[in-house]
C-alpha positions, 0 to 999 in steps of 0.5 A, spaced: 601 274 237 599 279 242 592 277 241 594 270 243 598 272 249 593 276 252 588 271 251 593 266 254 593 271 260 586 271 261 585 264 261 590 264 267 586 269 270 580 265 270 583 259 272 586 262 278 580 265 280 576 259 279 582 255 283 582 260 289 574 259 289 575 251 289 580 252 295 575 256 299 570 250 298 576 245 301 576 249 307 569 248 309 569 241 307 574 239 311 571 243 317 565 239 316 569 232 315 573 233 322 567 233 326 566 226 325 573 225 329 570 229 335 564 225 336 563 217 336 555 218 336 557 222 329 551 227 331 555 233 330 557 230 323 550 228 321 547 234 323 552 238 319 551 234 313 543 234 314 544 242 314 548 242 308 543 238 304 537 241 306 539 249 306 536 252 299 542 257 299 547 252 300 544 247 295 544 252 289 551 254 291 553 247 290 552 248 282 556 254 282 561 250 285 560 244 280 561 250 275 567 252 278 570 245 277 568 245 270 571 252 268 578 250 272 579 243 269 577 246 262 581 252 262 587 248 265 587 243 259 587 249 254 593 252 257 596 245 258 595 244 250 597 251 248 604 250 252 605 243 249 604 246 242 608 252 243 614 247 245 620 248 243 619 255 244 620 257 251 619 264 255 626 267 256 624 268 263 620 264 268 616 266 274 618 263 281 612 259 281 614 255 275 621 253 278 618 248 283 619 241 281 611 240 281 610 245 277 612 241 271 607 236 273 601 240 275 597 237 269 598 230 271 597 231 279 590 235 276 588 229 272 589 224 278 586 228 283 580 229 278 579 221 277 579 221 285 574 226 285 570 222 281 570 216 285 569 220 291 563 223 288 560 217 287 562 214 294 559 220 297 555 225 294 551 220 289 549 215 295 547 221 299 543 224 294 540 218 290 542 212 295 538 209 301 542 211 307 540 208 314 537 213 319 539 215 326 535 218 332 538 223 336 534 228 341 534 233 336 531 229 331 532 223 326 537 224 320 540 220 315 547 217 318 552 219 312 557 218 318 557 211 318 558 211 310 564 215 312 566 210 317 565 204 313 569 207 307 575 209 311 575 202 314 577 199 307 585 199 307 585 199 299 580 206 299 584 209 305 591 208 301 588 211 295 585 216 299 591 218 302 595 218 296 590 222 292 590 227 298 598 228 298 597 229 290 592 234 291 597 238 297 602 238 291 597 241 286 595 246 291 602 248 293 604 250 286 597 253 284 596 257 290 602 261 289 601 261 281 594 264 282 597 270 285 602 271 280 597 270 274 593 275 278 599 280 278 601 279 285 608 278 283 614 282 287 620 280 290 618 283 297 611 279 298 612 273 293 616 270 298 610 271 303 605 268 299 609 262 297 610 261 304 603 262 306 601 257 300 606 252 303 603 252 310 596 252 307 597 246 303 600 242 309 595 244 314 589 242 309 593 236 307 594 234 314 587 235 316 584 231 310 589 225 311 588 225 319 580 223 318 581 216 314 587 215 318 584 216 325 578 212 323 582 206 320 586 205 326 581 207 331 
């Protein structure tokens, strides 16, 4: 039983570290995507996308990112299955992060977000890597116009609605996951846990608002 308990703790630590790593990617990804809102010519966005697609270090790092996604998903599924098998036995004491409403549905929001990522991946990454994109000329050179693909997709009502709903679920997933990750890493104390919880909530709101702003501004512009 002790070995099982420590094995579970180890999985939670691994999933937490992978989740925090993926969160850093979301920040970088958002910062690049927001560029499309500040330049009607899409130059800033297309140049940033070109840099990301041609920089050898970033291209290598993207496979580390994919590995992080796989680890986070697989370990999360294993932990959820273990929790289901452990029922009806429950822990006598639950951590503060386990008391939130959405903590009960982490696996469900995670599954929906995963489906969204596959669709989003197919619409952007696959088309950018293996499809044929129109080119656009700027003073700095000729670039593939990935920005026009973004504009076209976010001009579709169905896709915008789907995207906004998925990002909202991602926000709830992040809000619980942020504080849960720090708790799994041992940072659970009456003094600073409320601070971590508040920081996680504010971070999730800011990230969610940023991602949702992009399709809404494009759609209604």
